[in-house]
C-alpha positions in Angstrom: -60.9 -216.5 47.5 -57.5 -215.5 46.2 -57.0 -211.8 45.6 -54.2 -210.6 43.4 -52.1 -207.7 44.7 -50.7 -205.5 41.9 -47.1 -204.5 42.8 -45.2 -201.9 40.8 -41.9 -200.1 41.2 -43.5 -197.1 39.4 -45.5 -194.4 41.0 -48.5 -195.0 38.8 -50.2 -198.0 37.2 -51.1 -197.5 33.5 -54.8 -198.3 33.0 -55.7 -197.8 36.7 -56.9 -194.9 38.8 -55.7 -194.5 42.4 -58.9 -194.0 44.5 -57.2 -193.9 47.9 -53.7 -193.8 49.3 -53.5 -196.0 52.4 -49.9 -195.4 53.5 -46.6 -197.0 53.7 -46.3 -200.8 54.0 -43.3 -203.0 54.5 -42.2 -206.5 55.1 -39.0 -207.2 57.0 -36.8 -210.1 57.9 -33.4 -210.5 59.6 -31.4 -213.5 58.5 -28.3 -215.0 60.0 -25.7 -216.5 57.8 -25.2 -220.2 58.0 -21.6 -221.1 58.9 -21.6 -224.0 56.4 -22.7 -221.8 53.6 -20.1 -219.1 54.6 -17.3 -221.8 54.4 -18.7 -223.0 51.0 -18.9 -219.5 49.8 -15.4 -218.8 50.8 -14.1 -221.8 49.0 -16.2 -221.0 45.9 -14.9 -217.4 45.8 -11.4 -218.9 45.3 -12.4 -220.4 42.0 -15.3 -218.1 41.0 -18.9 -218.7 40.0 -22.3 -218.3 41.4 -22.9 -219.0 45.1 -26.1 -221.0 44.6 -26.9 -221.5 48.2 -26.7 -217.9 49.0 -28.6 -216.9 45.8 -31.5 -219.2 46.9 -31.4 -217.8 50.4 -31.7 -214.3 49.1 -34.5 -215.2 46.7 -36.4 -216.9 49.5 -35.9 -213.9 51.8 -37.1 -211.5 49.2 -40.3 -213.6 48.6 -40.9 -213.7 52.4 -40.7 -209.9 52.7 -42.9 -209.4 49.7 -45.5 -211.7 51.3 -45.3 -209.8 54.5 -45.7 -206.4 52.7 -48.7 -207.7 50.8 -50.3 -208.9 54.0 -50.0 -205.5 55.5 -51.4 -203.8 52.4 -54.4 -206.2 52.4 -55.0 -205.5 56.1 -55.2 -201.8 55.2 -57.7 -202.5 52.4 -55.3 -202.1 49.5 -55.3 -203.9 46.3 -52.0 -202.5 44.9 -48.6 -201.4 46.1 -46.8 -198.6 44.3 -43.2 -197.4 44.4 -42.1 -200.8 45.8 -38.4 -201.1 46.7 -36.0 -203.6 48.3 -33.5 -202.5 50.9 -30.8 -204.6 52.5 -28.3 -203.9 55.2 -25.8 -205.8 57.3 -26.3 -206.0 61.0 -23.1 -207.0 62.5 -20.9 -209.6 60.7 -23.5 -212.4 60.5 -26.9 -210.8 60.1 -28.6 -209.3 57.1 -31.8 -207.2 57.2 -34.0 -207.5 54.1 -36.9 -205.1 53.6 -39.5 -204.6 50.9 -41.5 -201.4 51.1 -43.9 -199.3 49.2 -47.2 -197.4 49.3 -50.5 -199.3 49.7 -53.3 -197.9 47.5 -56.7 -198.8 46.4 -57.0 -198.8 42.6 -59.6 -199.4 40.0 -59.5 -199.9 36.2 -59.6 -196.7 34.3 
């Protein structure tokens, strides 16, 4: 059975009532930068344009942290996450931390 998790960056979900607040949930990953993509990015920055390899890596990382956050919300019995945010930070010169976080809740249709 596939359960859908509602995820919103807002504090409320129009059309739903929050029955229970289950607490903060998050998903986290720390990624190292590939030396090959760093060299390619350096060369690309000379001529301009999108760094497609790095864009894909960031999109993949964001999906991974969302999946981890959803797993934590489901483990708490939630069916929605409110006030969801992303946060990133550099850890040293070659590592990047990517985090998705929000508040797990149990909601029902109004």
